[in-house]
C-alpha positions as CSV (number, residue, x, y, z in Angstrom):
1,M,-13.5,-6.8,13.1
2,R,-12.0,-9.8,11.3
3,L,-9.8,-12.5,12.7
4,F,-7.0,-14.2,10.9
5,L,-5.7,-17.7,11.7
6,L,-2.3,-18.2,9.9
7,P,-0.3,-21.4,10.6
8,I,3.4,-20.8,11.3
9,S,4.2,-24.5,11.7
10,T,2.3,-27.7,11.6
11,R,1.5,-27.2,15.3
12,R,1.6,-23.4,16.0
13,I,-0.7,-20.8,14.6
14,F,-0.8,-17.0,14.7
15,L,-4.0,-15.1,15.5
16,Y,-4.5,-11.5,14.4
17,G,-7.4,-9.2,14.9
18,K,-8.1,-6.5,12.3
19,R,-10.4,-3.8,13.4
20,A,-13.1,-2.5,11.1
21,D,-12.3,0.9,9.5
22,P,-14.5,3.5,11.2
23,S,-14.8,5.4,7.9
24,N,-16.5,2.3,6.3
25,A,-19.2,2.1,9.0
26,Q,-22.6,1.6,7.3
27,S,-24.6,3.4,9.9
28,G,-24.2,5.8,12.8
29,P,-21.6,8.4,13.6
30,P,-17.9,7.3,13.7
31,T,-16.9,6.0,17.2
32,K,-14.6,8.2,19.2
33,A,-11.3,6.6,20.1
34,S,-10.8,5.7,23.7
35,I,-8.3,7.5,26.0
36,V,-6.1,4.4,26.0
37,D,-6.2,4.2,22.2
38,R,-5.3,7.9,21.9
39,L,-2.4,7.5,24.3
40,T,-1.2,4.5,22.5
41,T,-1.3,6.3,19.1
42,R,0.6,9.3,20.6
43,A,3.2,7.0,22.1
44,A,3.7,5.1,18.8
45,R,4.1,8.4,17.0
46,T,6.7,9.6,19.5
47,W,8.6,6.2,19.1
48,V,8.7,6.6,15.4
49,N,10.1,10.1,15.6
50,W,12.8,8.9,18.0
51,E,13.7,6.1,15.5
52,K,14.2,8.6,12.8
53,R,16.9,10.5,14.8
54,E,20.5,9.9,13.6
55,S,21.9,9.7,17.1
56,G,21.3,10.6,20.7
57,W,19.7,8.9,23.7
58,Q,16.3,8.8,22.0
59,K,17.8,6.7,19.1
60,T,19.7,4.5,21.6
61,I,16.5,3.8,23.5
62,T,14.6,2.8,20.4
63,V,17.4,0.4,19.2
64,Y,17.5,-1.5,22.5
65,G,13.7,-1.1,22.9
66,N,13.0,-2.7,19.6
67,K,15.2,-5.7,20.5
68,A,13.2,-6.1,23.7
69,L,9.9,-5.9,21.8
70,Q,11.0,-8.6,19.5
71,R,11.3,-10.9,22.5
72,I,7.7,-10.6,23.6
73,A,5.8,-13.7,22.7
74,Y,4.0,-13.6,19.4
75,E,0.9,-15.1,21.1
76,E,0.8,-11.9,23.3
77,W,1.0,-9.7,20.2
78,G,-1.8,-11.6,18.6
79,L,-4.1,-11.3,21.6
80,K,-3.3,-7.6,21.9
81,S,-4.6,-7.1,18.4
82,I,-8.1,-8.0,19.5
83,P,-9.6,-4.9,21.1
84,P,-11.2,-5.0,24.6
85,L,-14.9,-5.8,24.6
86,S,-16.8,-2.6,25.3
87,R,-19.7,-2.4,27.7
88,A,-22.0,-1.3,24.9
89,A,-21.0,-4.3,22.7
90,R,-21.5,-6.7,25.6
91,E,-25.0,-5.3,26.3
92,K,-25.8,-5.3,22.6
93,G,-24.8,-9.0,22.4
94,G,-21.9,-8.4,20.0
95,D,-21.5,-8.7,16.2
96,V,-20.6,-11.7,14.2
97,V,-16.9,-11.9,13.4
98,S,-15.4,-13.6,10.4
99,V,-12.4,-15.8,10.8
100,V,-10.2,-16.0,7.8
101,F,-7.9,-19.0,7.4
102,P,-6.2,-20.9,4.6
103,A,-8.6,-23.5,3.4
104,S,-5.8,-25.8,2.3
105,M,-4.2,-25.8,5.7
106,V,-6.9,-25.5,8.4
107,R,-10.0,-27.6,8.7
108,G,-13.1,-25.5,9.3
109,D,-14.5,-27.8,11.9
110,K,-11.4,-27.4,14.1
111,V,-11.5,-23.6,14.1
112,P,-13.7,-23.2,17.2
113,K,-11.4,-25.6,19.1
114,I,-8.3,-23.7,18.0
115,L,-9.8,-20.3,19.0
116,R,-10.9,-21.7,22.3
117,R,-7.4,-22.9,23.1
118,L,-5.9,-19.5,22.1
119,A,-8.5,-17.7,24.3
120,T,-7.8,-19.7,27.4
121,E,-4.2,-21.0,27.4
122,R,-2.6,-17.7,28.3
123,L,-5.4,-16.0,30.1
124,E,-4.2,-16.7,33.7
125,L,-0.6,-15.9,32.7
126,H,-1.4,-12.4,31.5
127,R,-3.6,-11.7,34.5
128,K,-0.8,-12.6,36.9
129,K,1.9,-10.7,35.0
130,M,-0.3,-7.7,34.6
131,W,-0.7,-7.4,38.4
132,W,3.0,-8.1,39.1
133,S,3.9,-5.3,36.7
134,V,1.4,-3.0,38.5
135,V,3.0,-4.0,41.9
136,L,6.5,-3.1,40.6
137,M,5.5,0.3,39.2
138,P,5.9,2.2,42.6
139,F,9.3,0.7,43.1
140,T,10.5,2.2,39.9
141,A,9.1,5.6,40.6
142,P,12.2,6.9,42.5
143,F,14.2,6.8,39.2
144,M,12.2,10.0,38.3
145,V,14.7,12.0,40.2
146,V,17.1,11.7,37.3
147,P,16.2,14.8,35.2
148,I,18.2,14.1,32.1
149,V,16.5,11.1,30.6
150,P,13.0,9.6,31.1
151,N,12.3,7.1,33.8
152,L,12.9,4.0,31.6
153,P,12.3,1.4,34.3
154,F,9.0,2.9,35.2
155,F,7.9,3.3,31.6
156,Y,8.9,-0.3,30.7
157,V,7.0,-1.8,33.7
158,A,4.0,0.4,32.8
159,F,4.2,-0.8,29.2
160,R,4.3,-4.4,30.3
161,A,1.3,-3.9,32.6
162,W,-0.6,-2.3,29.7
163,S,0.5,-5.1,27.3
164,H,-0.6,-7.9,29.6
165,W,-3.9,-6.1,30.2
166,R,-4.5,-5.8,26.4
167,A,-3.7,-9.5,25.9
168,Y,-5.9,-10.5,28.8
169,S,-8.7,-8.3,27.4
170,G,-8.2,-9.8,24.0
171,S,-8.5,-13.3,25.4
172,K,-11.8,-12.4,27.2
173,H,-13.2,-10.8,24.1
174,L,-12.4,-13.9,22.0
175,A,-14.0,-16.2,24.7
176,F,-17.1,-14.0,24.6
177,L,-17.4,-14.4,20.8
178,L,-17.1,-18.2,21.2
179,D,-19.6,-18.4,24.1
180,N,-22.2,-16.4,22.1
181,N,-21.6,-18.2,18.7
182,L,-20.5,-15.0,17.1
183,I,-17.7,-16.7,15.0
184,K,-18.2,-17.3,11.3
185,N,-15.7,-19.3,9.2
186,A,-14.4,-17.6,6.2
187,P,-11.9,-20.0,4.5
188,T,-9.9,-18.6,1.6
189,S,-8.1,-20.3,-1.2
190,Q,-6.1,-17.2,-2.0
191,L,-3.3,-18.5,0.2
192,D,-3.1,-21.9,-1.5
193,K,0.2,-21.0,-3.2
194,I,1.7,-20.0,0.1
195,Y,0.3,-23.1,2.0
196,P,0.6,-26.0,-0.5
197,V,-0.5,-29.3,1.1
198,D,1.0,-32.6,0.1
199,S,1.8,-36.0,1.6
200,L,4.8,-34.5,3.5
201,N,2.8,-31.6,4.9
202,P,-0.8,-32.8,5.8
203,G,-1.9,-29.5,7.3
204,F,-2.2,-27.8,10.7
205,D,-2.9,-30.0,13.7
206,N,-1.7,-28.8,17.1
207,D,-2.9,-32.2,18.6
208,N,-0.7,-34.2,16.2
209,P,2.3,-35.7,18.2
210,A,4.3,-36.1,15.0
211,S,7.4,-34.0,14.4
212,E,6.8,-30.3,13.9
213,S,7.9,-28.3,10.9
214,V,7.7,-24.7,9.7
215,V,5.1,-24.1,7.0
216,L,5.5,-20.3,6.5
217,E,8.8,-18.7,5.7
218,Y,10.0,-15.3,6.8
219,E,10.2,-14.1,3.1
220,E,6.5,-15.0,2.6
221,A,5.1,-12.8,5.4
222,K,4.8,-9.7,3.2
223,E,3.1,-11.7,0.4
224,V,0.5,-13.0,2.8
225,A,-0.2,-9.5,4.1
226,E,-0.5,-8.2,0.5
227,I,-2.9,-11.1,-0.5
228,L,-5.1,-10.4,2.6
229,E,-4.8,-6.6,2.1
230,V,-3.6,-6.1,5.7
231,P,-0.2,-4.4,5.4
232,E,0.3,-4.1,9.1
233,L,0.1,-7.9,9.4
234,A,3.6,-8.3,7.8
235,P,5.8,-7.3,10.7
236,E,3.6,-9.3,13.1
237,L,4.0,-12.4,11.0
238,E,7.7,-11.9,10.6
239,R,8.1,-11.7,14.4
240,A,6.1,-14.9,14.9
241,I,8.0,-16.8,12.2
242,N,11.3,-15.8,13.8
243,Q,10.2,-16.9,17.2
244,V,8.8,-20.2,16.1
245,T,11.9,-21.0,13.9
246,E,14.3,-20.2,16.7
247,A,12.2,-22.4,19.1
248,L,12.2,-25.3,16.7
249,E,16.0,-25.0,16.1
250,K,16.6,-24.9,19.9
251,Q,14.4,-28.0,20.3
252,E,16.3,-29.8,17.6
253,A,19.6,-28.9,19.1
254,E,18.5,-30.1,22.5
255,S,17.2,-33.4,21.0
256,L,20.5,-34.1,19.2
257,S,22.4,-33.3,22.4
258,A,20.2,-35.6,24.5
259,S,20.5,-38.5,21.9
260,T,24.3,-38.2,21.7
261,P,25.9,-40.5,24.3
262,P,28.7,-39.0,26.4
263,T,32.3,-40.0,25.5
264,S,34.0,-42.1,28.2
265,E,37.7,-42.1,28.8
266,K,37.9,-45.6,27.3
267,D,36.5,-44.4,24.0
268,D,38.7,-41.3,24.0
269,P,41.9,-42.2,21.9
270,K,43.8,-39.3,23.6
271,A,43.2,-40.7,27.0
């Protein structure tokens, strides 16, 4: 597995885990996919087939479902990309994992601190929401009496329970790597043209109280994925960029609104 740390703004960064290709394993037989992975692959294949339909309730579900998926926090998607730590890997002690990041944007000595924050800041959130989703599942079961369409409330709550579990497991796996010194920095200069650093953009620093600005544009996501040779990274980056951009625009609007004094009747020429 490789980890990628890609700044979206001067204070927010996207983490992505890329699993090793089983076909490239140097020794031993290829590992068999877990039941969860096989079910996930089957569900993804079904979703894609529904998306290809011209019309019908399957197409409608995917349209609204994709909108809902885009609203899930990019931090959750990133943690979900890190596979759960297997018992065999834990007993073995784990393997060293390379962390790829733009050398022009992220300081190598700050990587462990950044990863530690990402591993811990949402851990309790995902644990609580996972159990809340599990608790809600029995209450959505009665919708199964409708024979025409699938039990959408149940499947959505089940998906959220699984999603929070994967993010929680990814956080635990990342913490395990840090606790056992299994992280190896792999800075790359290939992204220098994407992340130019100058006096106006000194680099990534989530502890810097200065104003925050976007450093990766939506149009650059596919180019980053091509440079790193991870094509599946492009839609993940696009989602993260959209969410960060919208959050910053909302913050700016709220800041302007708060700094604008209210107009009194004396100042109103129409009064």
